[in-house]
C-alpha positions as CSV (number, residue, x, y, z in Angstrom):
1,M,15.3,31.3,2.3
2,S,15.9,28.0,4.0
3,T,16.8,24.9,2.0
4,L,15.7,22.5,4.8
5,H,13.5,19.8,3.4
6,P,10.3,19.3,5.5
7,F,10.3,15.5,5.3
8,T,13.1,14.3,7.5
9,D,14.0,10.8,8.9
10,R,12.2,11.6,12.1
11,T,9.0,12.5,10.3
12,A,9.2,9.2,8.3
13,K,9.6,7.2,11.5
14,R,6.6,9.0,13.1
15,L,4.5,8.2,10.0
16,W,5.5,4.5,10.1
17,I,4.6,4.3,13.7
18,I,1.2,6.1,13.1
19,F,0.4,3.8,10.1
20,I,1.3,0.6,12.1
21,A,-0.8,1.8,15.0
22,I,-3.8,2.4,12.7
23,L,-3.3,-1.1,11.1
24,A,-3.1,-2.7,14.5
25,A,-6.2,-0.8,15.7
26,T,-8.1,-1.9,12.6
27,L,-7.1,-5.5,13.0
28,A,-8.0,-5.4,16.7
29,G,-11.4,-3.9,15.9
30,G,-12.0,-6.9,13.7
31,L,-12.0,-9.1,16.7
32,F,-15.1,-7.3,18.1
33,V,-17.2,-6.8,15.0
34,H,-18.8,-9.6,13.1
35,L,-18.4,-9.2,9.3
36,H,-21.2,-10.2,7.0
37,G,-19.8,-11.3,3.7
38,L,-21.3,-13.0,0.7
39,G,-18.8,-15.9,0.9
40,G,-16.8,-17.5,3.6
41,I,-13.5,-15.7,2.8
42,E,-14.8,-12.2,3.5
43,E,-15.6,-13.2,7.0
44,S,-12.0,-14.3,7.8
45,F,-9.9,-12.4,10.3
46,G,-8.0,-9.5,8.8
47,F,-9.6,-9.9,5.3
48,P,-9.5,-6.2,4.5
49,A,-5.8,-5.9,5.5
50,W,-4.5,-8.9,3.5
51,Y,-6.9,-8.2,0.6
52,G,-5.7,-4.6,0.3
53,F,-2.1,-5.7,0.5
54,L,-2.6,-8.3,-2.2
55,A,-4.5,-5.8,-4.4
56,C,-1.6,-3.4,-4.0
57,V,1.0,-6.0,-5.0
58,V,-1.1,-6.9,-8.1
59,L,-1.4,-3.3,-9.1
60,V,2.3,-2.7,-8.7
61,G,3.1,-5.8,-10.8
62,V,0.6,-4.8,-13.5
63,S,2.0,-1.3,-13.7
64,R,5.6,-2.6,-13.9
65,L,4.5,-5.0,-16.7
66,I,2.8,-2.1,-18.6
67,G,6.0,0.0,-18.1
68,F,8.1,-2.8,-19.5
69,I,5.9,-3.2,-22.5
70,L,5.5,0.5,-23.3
71,K,9.0,1.8,-22.5
72,R,11.1,3.5,-25.1
73,P,14.8,2.8,-25.7
74,D,17.2,5.1,-24.0
75,N,18.3,6.7,-27.3
76,Y,14.7,7.1,-28.7
77,Y,14.9,11.0,-28.8
78,D,18.5,11.2,-29.9
79,G,17.5,11.6,-33.5
């Protein structure tokens, strides 16, 4: 049985390149498609990209805050 891990540095680099290419293609597509939003900000260039990034940052921050509030001391289960 092999102990070789399937996720190597080469695989990680390929995934980063693929994700960046998809992001670039999505942003480039936004130049050719007119977005119809309810307000003015939804029609701005790259709105889905920066809104998604901002939502991700907020979710990580909220989860870290919840983790800080709910965490137990290191010696909680020691008796």
